[in-house]
Structures are given as C-alpha cells and as structure tokens.
N, C-alpha and C positions, 0 to 999 in steps of 0.2 A: 265568208259567208254566204262561199259561191258555193264553196263546201269541193273549191276546182284551189287546185295547186299552182306556183310558177311554172316547174315544167309538165302541168298541165294533166297531173293525179288529178284521182280523188284522196282522201284525207288516210281510207284506209289502207291503199294500196301502194308496192311498193315497189320499186326499182325493178328492171330486170335488173335479174339473174342471172351468172353465170359462174360456172369451176372448170375448171381445167388440171387435171388431176397426175403427175409419175413423171414422166420423163422428159413433157417439154416444157415443162415449168425449172427445174435445179437436178442440171443429170449428177451433182455433189453429196449432193442430201442424198440421204436414206428412205427419204420421202417426201414429196414436194408437191404444193400444189397453189393455185390460181384463180385466188377469186374476184369479183367481180360485180359488186354491186349500183348501177350505174355509172358513173362516173367514176364513183372511189375502190380502186383498187388496190389488192393485198396479195404479196406474195407469203409463205412460208413454207420455210424448209426445215426438214427434223434430222440432227447429226446426233449418228449415235456414239457412245462410249464406253470404255468397259473402265470400273471402278473397284474400288473396294465400301460398301457397304459401313455406315455409318455404326457403333457400336450398342447405341442404342435400338437402333433400326437394321438387327443385323440380317431383317431377310426381303430388307428392301432397296430399291430401286433410286432412280429422281427423278424425275420432271422438270426442269427447267427451259419454263417459258420468257422470250423476252420480245418484246412492238417497240419496235423500232419506229417513229416518223421523220427522216431525214428532212433537210429543209427542200428536194429535191421533190418532192413531195405536193410543197405548200406555200407562201407565201409566210406563213404566220407560226414556219418551220422556222428555228436558227440550225445551223449546225457547232459542234462540240455536241457536251453533252449532255444525259432525254431528257428534255425537257418534261414538265407537272402532267400534261397529258399522255405525257409514253408511262411514264412510272405506273401515270390512273390506268392505264389501260393495262400494263404492265401487270398491277396488280387479279384487276379486273380476272385476267385471262388465266392467274395460280390460282384464284378464289374457283374458280368457276371448275379444274382439270382437278380440283382439292371437292368442292360437297357436288359435284355430279359425280363419282368414284369411275369416272370415261375409262380409267385404265387401275388398276388394283397394284398399290408397287410392289406385290411380291412376286405379281408375276416376273416384273422387271429382275428378280433372283436369281444368279446364275449358281451358284453354292453359298449357300449361308454366311454369315460373317467373312466370306472370303474374297466376292466379283459379282458385281452387278454391272445397269444397264444404267447411263445416263442418256439420259435423250433431253438432246439441244434443241428446244424449238420458238427459232427466229422466226418474227414475222414483222417482215419489213414493208410498208406503204409505201407506195406507187406513184399513186392520186389518190389524191387527199378530197374528197367532195363529199364531207360530215357519215354518221354512222362506223366510225370505224370499231364497234366493239363489236356489233353481229356480224362485219366481216370479219372481224381476226378469228372470232370462235368459228366458225365455219368453215374461215383457208387453215386453221389450227383440226377440225376435225378432220376434212378432207386429210391434212397430209399425213395423221396419224394411220387413216384408214388404207395406209399408200403404203407406209413403212415396209422393209421386210428385213430380219432380224438373221442374221447367219448363227447357225449351233456352236453353242462354244461349252464343251469339255475341261475341267481342268486333269489336267498329266497327274497322275497316284507319285508315280516315282518322282520329276521332277518339281511337282506342284507349281506348276505352269501353269497358265494357260492354252490352249488350243483351238486357232476359227479355223469354223469347215463354211468356207465361201461360196463351196457347191450345193450348202443344205441352205435354205431359207423359210423361215416361218415367217407370216404375219402377226402382227400384234394383235392381244386380244384388248376390244376395245368390247369395254363390260355399257356401259352406256355413252346417248351420242345429244348431248350439251346441245342445245342452237336458242341464241343470245335472238329477241326482238325489242328495240328499240324507239321509244313514243320522244315527239315535244311536245313536251304538255305550251298549252298557247294561250294568257289571258284568265290559267286558274280553272280554266273549264275542257279547251279541246283542244283533242289530243290526234296527235298527224304523225304517222309509224315511218318506219327508215326514213329520218330528216335529211337531208342534204345543210353542207357547209354554213349554207346561208341560213335555213331556215334553223340548226341552232343556236345559231348569232342571235337570231331572234328572237326564240322561244324565253320562254320564261324557267322553264324547267325541262328538265327528263326523267323517263324514268326504261330501264335495260330489262326485258325479266328474261329469267334461261330458266328452259324446259328441256326433260329430258322425254322418250319416243312411248314411255309408259302415261306421258299428258305430268311428271310428277314439277314441281317446281324447285333447282335446283339453285336459284337466287334470285333476287331481285336488289336493282344496282342503283340508287334512288339520288344521285352527287346534288343534295342542299336541292334550293326551286320549290318554287311551286307543292302545295299539299296536296295531297293525292285521295282523295273519297277513297271507303271502300269499296263501293261499286265499280269507280270509276278503274281501280285498280283490276278488279275478277273481269272488270272488259278487257283487258289488256291482258292478266292470263288465256282467258279465252281465246282471241285468236295470235294469243303468242304457241299455242297450242296447236291453231291453224295452220300456221303455219310452217311450226316447226315437221307437220308430215311435209308439206309442199319442199323443203329443205333436203331431206331426206329421202325422197327422192329423188330429185335432182345427182343427191350423190352417187346412191345405187344406179341408178341411167346411166353414168356416169363408166361409174367404177367393173359396172358392167360392158362398158364398150371395152374394158381393156383390156380387158382377163385375152391371157394368149389364145386362139378358139382349139 
C-alpha cells in the first residue's frame, strides 16, 4: 500500500546489479561471468568442446545449458540430483537460447557433417535471494560475450582436426536476450525483481524476455494469478527499458576489459 518494499525499494525498482566478466570469474572456462542482483549471486562458465554433429543437423553445433542450485546457495535446496526449480530454470534458459536465436547453431559448425563446437554453459547459483531467472540469463549472455574459440581446421590428408590456440575468435552473438521478472500480489500488484521472501509471498510470477530490438523472445508464466492484457503490456514495456540498462552495463564492462 505504501509503494515500498521490505528492502526500501519502490515496486518498480531493481536491486543493484553488477557483472564481472572474464578471467576474474573462472580461469579454466572458455568464457565466464559473475552476476549479482542484490544478494542473488550467479556464476556462469562456458566450456567449448569438439564433437561430431548429428546426422539430421549436419551443419549445426550444440549449446547445452545447465542451471545448478546447490545446497550451499540456500537452505531451501538439498544436495543430490537437480530439484524441480533447477530443472525448470535449465529448461527456461534452453528456451531463451532457442527462441531468441542469440547464437546461430550453424555458426558453431566447423566442417559440415564432421565437426562442430559444443558449448556447455554451466550456471551455478552461489547465493540465492530470489529472481534466479534474470540473474541466470544475464550471466549466460555475459559469459558468451566473453568466449574466445580457437580456430580449427581439418587436415585433408589425415582427416584429423588441428586446433590453433594462438588464433582465437569471439563467438558471434546475434541477439542479446535479457529477462525481467515480476512477482504478482493479490492478482493486481506487480513488483519487479522479487527477493526470495517476496517470491514466497507472491500469488504468481511472470518473466519477460526481450532482445535489443524490443522483440519478445519469451513469456514464462508458471501458473499462479492470471494477468490482464494491459498488465502484461506494462511488464513488456518495463522489460524493454530494463534491457537497455543491462545491455549498457555489459557493454561498459566489456569495454573496460578489452586490451588497450
């Protein structure tokens, strides 16, 4: 009623967002990023491996996302195989990659029918305080922007692949999807970037993913309170604004880590 939340934010206000890209995150990965949304902390590492493409997609590589919510990030998660929330988050990220066309799988093909890149994208939550989908999408995008793949050729005589680690190229990111999540209260009230406590109290949630052209990549609404068309439109408008903020932040960080 007071248009104020437990942490002092207004209903439409995001928590402080920071992103750390590259070497300082995971040195063993081909690309990495650490994202913080308030207390929610997510790290993403991308590992690139070579594999043979499938017969029906001879000219395509693969992207394999996996979201982990280990017991260390919150008391709500147990050790062991991935729980429902982690599986749902992994599926959400897979859908975002597919629907936004952020990377054309054809770009990952090295030799038609013979060799392609597989990008394993591991997204691990280090500290869980709500809104895992926004943080995961952001971390994935930032990590992929950081990936450098060595040039690979196939030796005609031996048929073996030769990797040149001295010559590396960045991934071609065709679209930049950004997720914006809202929690719904009493079927009418929308708050943006909910904390874990707010998520528990909410009657529903919705996540809107847009790209830099303001196009809708996906709307993720797992049950809960229904939304009117007008409310959904409000969410989309807010998501487009949020996209500009996030993109600006990524560009700024990438610019600062580029070798002078």
